[in-house]
PLY file of the C-alpha trace (Angstrom):
ply
format ascii 1.0
element vertex 454
property float x
property float y
property float z
element edge 453
property int vertex1
property int vertex2
end_header
111.35 55.50 112.55
108.61 56.78 115.32
111.38 56.06 118.18
114.12 57.73 116.41
112.07 60.96 116.00
110.71 60.89 119.33
114.64 60.42 120.63
115.94 63.28 117.80
113.22 65.48 119.70
114.52 64.77 123.18
117.92 65.69 121.79
117.44 68.79 120.44
114.83 69.60 122.89
117.57 68.96 125.78
120.31 71.02 123.70
117.40 73.92 123.60
117.63 74.56 126.75
120.95 74.63 127.88
123.66 76.75 126.68
125.01 76.14 122.93
128.06 78.66 122.20
126.97 80.12 118.60
126.89 78.15 115.71
125.92 79.69 112.33
125.03 76.24 111.06
123.33 75.19 114.42
121.01 79.03 114.04
120.00 78.13 110.46
118.64 74.33 111.28
116.63 75.94 114.27
115.25 78.64 111.96
114.83 76.33 109.24
112.09 73.93 111.44
110.41 76.99 112.58
108.86 76.86 108.82
109.40 73.26 108.65
107.78 72.13 112.01
105.08 74.99 112.19
103.79 75.03 108.98
100.07 73.47 109.56
99.77 70.32 108.59
96.33 70.29 106.93
96.60 73.83 105.26
100.51 74.32 104.84
99.93 77.63 105.42
102.97 78.91 108.07
101.82 81.21 111.59
102.40 84.69 111.44
104.08 84.15 115.10
104.98 81.07 117.54
104.14 80.12 120.51
101.37 83.04 120.34
99.10 81.28 117.96
96.68 84.44 116.18
96.66 83.42 112.53
98.60 82.76 108.99
100.50 84.71 107.41
100.92 84.55 103.74
104.10 86.47 103.45
105.85 84.22 106.10
103.92 81.09 103.55
106.26 82.54 100.84
109.47 82.80 103.54
108.19 79.26 104.05
108.56 77.90 100.62
112.48 79.05 100.08
113.48 77.91 103.45
112.48 74.66 102.03
115.67 74.64 99.35
117.45 75.85 102.17
116.88 72.85 103.91
117.36 70.51 100.95
120.40 72.32 100.45
121.82 71.89 103.64
120.64 68.46 104.17
117.99 68.63 107.10
115.10 67.06 105.02
115.37 65.53 101.74
114.58 66.75 98.01
111.46 64.36 98.20
110.34 65.24 101.45
110.94 69.31 100.73
109.09 68.55 97.04
106.26 66.71 98.63
106.28 69.94 101.53
105.92 72.08 98.46
103.50 70.51 96.10
100.82 70.19 99.22
101.10 73.69 99.73
100.63 75.08 95.95
97.47 72.81 95.60
96.17 74.35 98.92
96.76 77.76 97.52
95.61 77.06 93.97
92.07 75.50 95.86
91.47 77.94 98.75
88.77 80.48 97.75
89.03 83.74 95.62
86.40 86.04 95.03
84.66 89.44 96.40
83.29 88.56 99.21
83.88 90.08 102.43
83.97 86.57 104.21
84.62 83.13 103.29
87.17 83.73 101.34
91.02 83.85 100.72
91.75 86.17 97.71
90.77 87.75 94.60
91.77 88.30 91.94
95.30 85.86 92.37
95.78 87.93 95.25
95.72 87.07 99.17
94.13 88.28 101.92
97.27 89.83 104.84
96.52 86.85 107.28
94.48 84.14 107.16
92.53 81.98 109.70
94.47 78.82 111.48
91.34 76.49 110.56
90.35 77.19 107.13
92.73 79.34 105.79
89.68 82.18 104.87
90.74 85.99 105.53
91.00 86.64 109.18
88.78 89.17 110.15
88.92 92.57 108.46
92.50 92.49 106.81
93.13 94.12 103.75
93.83 91.99 100.42
97.66 92.78 100.77
99.51 93.28 97.36
103.04 93.13 99.21
102.39 89.87 101.27
100.96 88.66 98.18
104.65 89.70 96.39
106.16 87.73 99.16
104.31 84.98 98.68
104.44 84.68 94.72
108.79 85.49 95.88
108.59 81.77 97.42
106.42 80.34 94.50
108.83 81.40 91.68
111.63 79.88 93.87
110.62 76.36 94.12
109.42 76.21 90.44
113.03 77.23 89.81
114.46 75.22 92.02
112.25 71.98 91.58
113.10 71.05 87.62
113.50 67.31 87.56
111.86 65.26 85.17
109.28 63.67 87.78
105.65 64.06 88.34
105.98 65.66 91.73
108.40 68.29 90.71
106.67 68.87 87.02
103.18 69.65 89.02
104.91 72.11 90.86
106.59 74.02 87.84
102.54 73.61 86.29
101.50 74.89 89.97
103.65 77.61 90.46
102.84 78.91 86.81
99.45 79.16 87.53
99.11 81.07 90.78
101.90 83.51 89.37
99.99 84.13 85.86
96.61 84.48 88.21
98.06 87.71 89.89
95.82 90.39 88.37
99.09 92.96 89.17
97.57 95.96 86.91
94.61 95.79 88.75
95.79 96.48 91.94
97.02 99.72 90.37
94.00 101.09 90.18
94.33 103.53 86.86
97.53 105.22 88.61
101.00 105.12 88.44
102.30 103.39 91.59
100.68 100.67 93.15
98.05 100.16 95.66
99.40 98.65 98.90
96.44 96.41 99.01
92.12 96.38 98.81
89.15 95.84 100.89
86.08 94.20 99.81
84.54 96.92 102.38
85.65 100.63 101.32
88.16 99.42 98.15
91.44 100.28 97.52
93.60 101.85 100.06
95.19 105.45 98.71
98.68 104.91 100.37
100.26 103.20 97.24
103.99 101.82 96.68
106.28 104.32 96.07
110.29 103.79 96.47
112.21 103.58 98.40
111.59 100.63 100.42
110.10 96.23 100.27
108.21 96.38 97.74
111.05 95.97 94.68
110.46 92.40 94.61
106.85 93.44 94.25
107.16 95.74 91.13
109.30 93.65 89.39
107.55 90.30 89.36
104.66 92.84 88.39
106.31 93.85 85.27
107.31 90.54 84.98
103.96 89.26 84.28
103.21 88.10 80.75
99.26 87.81 81.78
98.46 91.04 83.76
101.56 93.34 83.36
102.09 96.85 85.16
103.03 99.40 82.75
106.88 99.72 82.26
107.24 103.15 83.62
106.01 102.05 87.39
110.04 101.67 87.80
110.76 105.00 86.98
107.04 106.51 88.73
109.31 103.85 91.99
112.64 105.91 91.36
110.79 109.05 91.42
110.31 109.32 95.45
114.23 108.57 96.67
115.77 110.25 99.37
119.87 110.18 98.48
121.60 111.17 101.33
124.65 111.30 103.80
123.20 109.21 107.58
126.04 108.34 109.64
128.82 108.58 106.80
127.38 106.41 104.10
125.62 107.88 101.15
122.54 106.38 100.39
118.82 105.75 99.68
116.78 106.46 102.66
114.67 103.93 104.72
114.84 103.75 108.16
114.10 100.00 109.36
115.65 97.64 107.51
114.02 95.05 106.81
112.59 97.71 103.43
116.80 97.36 102.43
116.72 93.38 103.08
113.24 91.49 101.58
113.71 91.92 98.17
117.21 91.51 98.40
116.86 87.26 99.57
115.18 86.75 96.18
117.21 89.42 93.60
120.83 89.13 93.49
121.73 93.10 92.92
124.94 92.79 92.16
126.28 94.23 89.60
123.30 94.88 87.84
121.88 98.44 87.55
118.84 100.48 86.95
118.91 103.97 85.57
118.91 105.75 88.83
121.93 103.47 89.93
123.93 103.74 86.68
123.94 107.75 87.29
125.50 106.83 91.06
127.97 104.36 89.80
126.64 101.71 92.81
124.07 98.84 93.28
121.07 98.14 95.13
123.23 95.86 96.71
126.16 98.15 97.72
123.07 100.64 99.12
121.91 97.94 101.28
125.11 97.34 103.07
125.48 101.33 103.50
122.25 101.19 105.22
123.12 97.99 107.21
126.90 100.13 108.60
124.35 103.03 109.07
122.19 101.05 111.44
124.80 99.79 112.97
126.34 103.56 113.55
123.41 104.49 114.90
123.35 102.41 117.52
126.39 102.88 118.50
125.92 106.51 118.79
122.59 105.79 120.91
121.56 109.11 121.46
118.51 107.56 123.35
120.77 106.02 126.35
119.43 102.62 125.88
120.96 99.90 127.72
122.68 97.28 125.89
123.56 99.13 122.80
127.14 98.30 121.78
129.63 97.27 119.23
128.01 93.86 118.65
124.21 94.54 120.14
122.56 96.65 117.55
119.80 96.55 115.23
116.53 98.32 113.72
113.70 97.13 112.14
110.06 96.12 112.27
109.60 93.72 115.03
107.55 93.48 118.63
108.32 95.25 121.64
107.40 95.21 125.07
104.43 98.18 125.86
102.67 101.17 123.74
103.13 104.69 125.72
105.09 106.54 127.90
106.65 105.04 131.01
109.13 106.14 133.83
111.89 104.05 134.31
114.33 104.68 137.06
113.93 108.18 137.14
113.86 108.69 133.31
110.43 108.92 130.69
110.97 106.80 127.69
108.14 106.35 124.92
107.98 102.05 124.27
106.30 100.56 121.28
104.84 97.18 120.55
105.13 95.67 117.19
106.26 98.95 115.12
108.92 99.24 112.45
111.84 100.64 114.02
114.88 102.00 112.56
116.94 105.04 111.59
117.61 107.03 108.81
118.08 111.13 107.49
114.18 111.64 107.08
113.51 109.83 109.91
114.10 107.90 112.58
111.90 105.11 115.23
114.10 103.75 118.28
112.83 102.91 121.84
115.80 100.59 122.73
114.32 97.49 121.41
116.53 95.51 119.21
115.90 93.06 117.21
118.52 89.87 115.78
116.85 89.80 112.30
118.09 93.53 111.61
121.91 91.99 111.76
120.65 88.51 110.35
118.50 89.66 107.49
121.84 91.61 106.67
124.45 89.23 107.00
124.76 88.75 102.70
125.38 92.59 103.00
128.22 93.22 105.51
129.15 89.32 107.20
131.80 90.67 109.84
129.38 92.96 111.63
126.20 91.01 111.18
128.04 87.83 112.53
129.49 89.14 114.98
126.11 90.33 116.04
124.46 87.62 115.66
127.63 85.38 118.11
127.14 88.10 120.61
123.55 88.18 120.84
123.38 84.45 121.59
125.24 83.95 123.92
125.21 86.89 125.81
120.88 86.52 125.94
120.82 82.92 125.22
118.67 81.75 127.77
116.45 84.49 127.38
116.27 85.46 123.66
117.05 81.81 121.66
114.99 78.76 121.74
114.20 75.77 119.40
113.54 77.53 116.36
116.58 80.18 116.94
116.32 83.66 117.78
113.10 85.13 119.54
111.99 88.15 117.64
113.34 90.82 119.78
114.53 92.19 123.20
114.83 95.74 125.27
116.95 95.99 128.00
115.86 99.39 129.12
112.49 98.00 129.91
112.76 96.62 132.96
110.31 96.13 135.93
108.88 93.85 138.27
107.85 91.37 136.04
110.98 92.27 133.87
114.17 92.74 135.78
116.51 91.72 133.58
114.75 93.66 130.43
111.99 92.10 127.98
112.29 89.82 126.33
109.63 88.25 123.14
108.33 85.37 123.81
107.25 84.49 120.39
108.95 83.78 117.10
108.07 85.91 113.85
107.87 84.52 110.66
108.64 87.11 108.28
111.29 87.73 110.92
112.51 84.26 110.98
112.86 83.79 107.16
115.37 86.88 106.31
117.46 85.21 108.66
118.03 82.10 106.95
117.43 82.86 103.70
120.44 85.49 103.84
122.63 83.50 105.48
122.20 80.85 102.46
122.82 83.48 99.84
126.08 84.48 102.11
127.11 80.85 102.19
126.60 79.86 98.42
124.27 81.93 96.57
121.47 79.35 96.67
118.20 81.65 96.22
120.06 84.49 94.32
121.07 81.14 91.94
117.53 79.63 91.70
115.67 83.41 90.68
118.44 83.89 87.88
116.70 81.21 86.17
113.29 81.98 86.95
112.23 83.85 83.75
109.95 86.33 85.07
112.50 87.74 87.27
114.44 88.23 84.31
111.80 89.78 82.20
110.89 92.41 84.92
114.27 93.02 85.47
115.13 94.13 82.20
111.37 96.07 81.73
112.55 98.26 84.66
115.66 99.11 82.75
118.30 96.59 84.50
121.78 96.03 82.80
124.49 94.69 83.28
126.78 92.10 85.45
124.83 88.55 85.80
121.93 89.64 83.21
124.25 90.50 80.89
125.28 86.68 80.82
122.33 85.33 80.66
121.76 86.97 77.47
124.69 86.24 75.86
123.92 82.28 77.00
120.22 83.16 75.54
122.06 83.95 71.73
0 1
1 2
2 3
3 4
4 5
5 6
6 7
7 8
8 9
9 10
10 11
11 12
12 13
13 14
14 15
15 16
16 17
17 18
18 19
19 20
20 21
21 22
22 23
23 24
24 25
25 26
26 27
27 28
28 29
29 30
30 31
31 32
32 33
33 34
34 35
35 36
36 37
37 38
38 39
39 40
40 41
41 42
42 43
43 44
44 45
45 46
46 47
47 48
48 49
49 50
50 51
51 52
52 53
53 54
54 55
55 56
56 57
57 58
58 59
59 60
60 61
61 62
62 63
63 64
64 65
65 66
66 67
67 68
68 69
69 70
70 71
71 72
72 73
73 74
74 75
75 76
76 77
77 78
78 79
79 80
80 81
81 82
82 83
83 84
84 85
85 86
86 87
87 88
88 89
89 90
90 91
91 92
92 93
93 94
94 95
95 96
96 97
97 98
98 99
99 100
100 101
101 102
102 103
103 104
104 105
105 106
106 107
107 108
108 109
109 110
110 111
111 112
112 113
113 114
114 115
115 116
116 117
117 118
118 119
119 120
120 121
121 122
122 123
123 124
124 125
125 126
126 127
127 128
128 129
129 130
130 131
131 132
132 133
133 134
134 135
135 136
136 137
137 138
138 139
139 140
140 141
141 142
142 143
143 144
144 145
145 146
146 147
147 148
148 149
149 150
150 151
151 152
152 153
153 154
154 155
155 156
156 157
157 158
158 159
159 160
160 161
161 162
162 163
163 164
164 165
165 166
166 167
167 168
168 169
169 170
170 171
171 172
172 173
173 174
174 175
175 176
176 177
177 178
178 179
179 180
180 181
181 182
182 183
183 184
184 185
185 186
186 187
187 188
188 189
189 190
190 191
191 192
192 193
193 194
194 195
195 196
196 197
197 198
198 199
199 200
200 201
201 202
202 203
203 204
204 205
205 206
206 207
207 208
208 209
209 210
210 211
211 212
212 213
213 214
214 215
215 216
216 217
217 218
218 219
219 220
220 221
221 222
222 223
223 224
224 225
225 226
226 227
227 228
228 229
229 230
230 231
231 232
232 233
233 234
234 235
235 236
236 237
237 238
238 239
239 240
240 241
241 242
242 243
243 244
244 245
245 246
246 247
247 248
248 249
249 250
250 251
251 252
252 253
253 254
254 255
255 256
256 257
257 258
258 259
259 260
260 261
261 262
262 263
263 264
264 265
265 266
266 267
267 268
268 269
269 270
270 271
271 272
272 273
273 274
274 275
275 276
276 277
277 278
278 279
279 280
280 281
281 282
282 283
283 284
284 285
285 286
286 287
287 288
288 289
289 290
290 291
291 292
292 293
293 294
294 295
295 296
296 297
297 298
298 299
299 300
300 301
301 302
302 303
303 304
304 305
305 306
306 307
307 308
308 309
309 310
310 311
311 312
312 313
313 314
314 315
315 316
316 317
317 318
318 319
319 320
320 321
321 322
322 323
323 324
324 325
325 326
326 327
327 328
328 329
329 330
330 331
331 332
332 333
333 334
334 335
335 336
336 337
337 338
338 339
339 340
340 341
341 342
342 343
343 344
344 345
345 346
346 347
347 348
348 349
349 350
350 351
351 352
352 353
353 354
354 355
355 356
356 357
357 358
358 359
359 360
360 361
361 362
362 363
363 364
364 365
365 366
366 367
367 368
368 369
369 370
370 371
371 372
372 373
373 374
374 375
375 376
376 377
377 378
378 379
379 380
380 381
381 382
382 383
383 384
384 385
385 386
386 387
387 388
388 389
389 390
390 391
391 392
392 393
393 394
394 395
395 396
396 397
397 398
398 399
399 400
400 401
401 402
402 403
403 404
404 405
405 406
406 407
407 408
408 409
409 410
410 411
411 412
412 413
413 414
414 415
415 416
416 417
417 418
418 419
419 420
420 421
421 422
422 423
423 424
424 425
425 426
426 427
427 428
428 429
429 430
430 431
431 432
432 433
433 434
434 435
435 436
436 437
437 438
438 439
439 440
440 441
441 442
442 443
443 444
444 445
445 446
446 447
447 448
448 449
449 450
450 451
451 452
452 453
């Protein structure tokens, strides 16, 4: 068996070192292995980035849990292998120390710190107890709870632990007595003043918080969330504005918004899926207009979202002054544009379920055109910037790292596009359904579920 695995690894490495024409299956498989191969073998947390190893990311672990479902469905691993990995991950999460101390703990009130140390999975430096990152982790946890539904000891324990982890989260505590949820908490200084107000990636966070039977937030939280929507036109697309594409993607990974509507969308005769499609097309149209005259932007090379970048500051390149950023949320909307010429494959990859033709064409182009510098054993590296050129980067800047929270949307949205596996799984989760109903969603598949219950 070890000889077979060794030979398989050599063949995979050899394939990654030569130009392999784009195939969706190849991208999916490589991206899956980011989570399967790189999760820590002791605490099973997924690294924030690789090969630069700094800390694990609880959000990346959430993406990883859902990725194991895709691995089973595509035959990359067996159901038993995935179930074993999921169980060990949940057992670790449940046992990690929780408390109000500033050091030596992994979370508090059921929430987890944004980043955890690689060795013992406790709080990394002074990062915040993160509401959204805990939300993304819990979305992954609920997905495996609903997927692993067999009547055997391992899958029963998965469902039990997933329930315990989700029900332990004190969502209402994170509201801090306000109408909107805080973005986080520090043991040193208390709640972060910034709050989650629409529209952004936190839809799934609020829906899970409303659906909790143990620590629910008020139903009015969704109405408050919608009050800050900015509805306007951008690049010929009418939709709710939010400039980086990840805000239009993350919640849609776990919730199928097609055909279901809250009060806001009923008034617009629209749904949030169509809203994300329009945002994606607007992002592409902006890149094609290319007001910054950046190198490389074209019909199939576009996509602005949160990602790594080449440099933080101003530089003169070929006589022209540019302002570049390192890690930052890039994007374009009627309210804000942040663009320094950096394109992230996850922008198109995470939107592939909304606009398959446009997004797959972009992924195909970027893979084939920049394979040597942009693609590796775990799929697309995080980002690239062809305008940023110097002696060290004569062809432009290409990231050396993969990022877990950018790999996840590529894999999971491709899976949704192909067979809706994550969407179908989450439709079976009673907490997600309850949260949607409390938020006022109706129609579509929610009505089918209600009729089935009757």
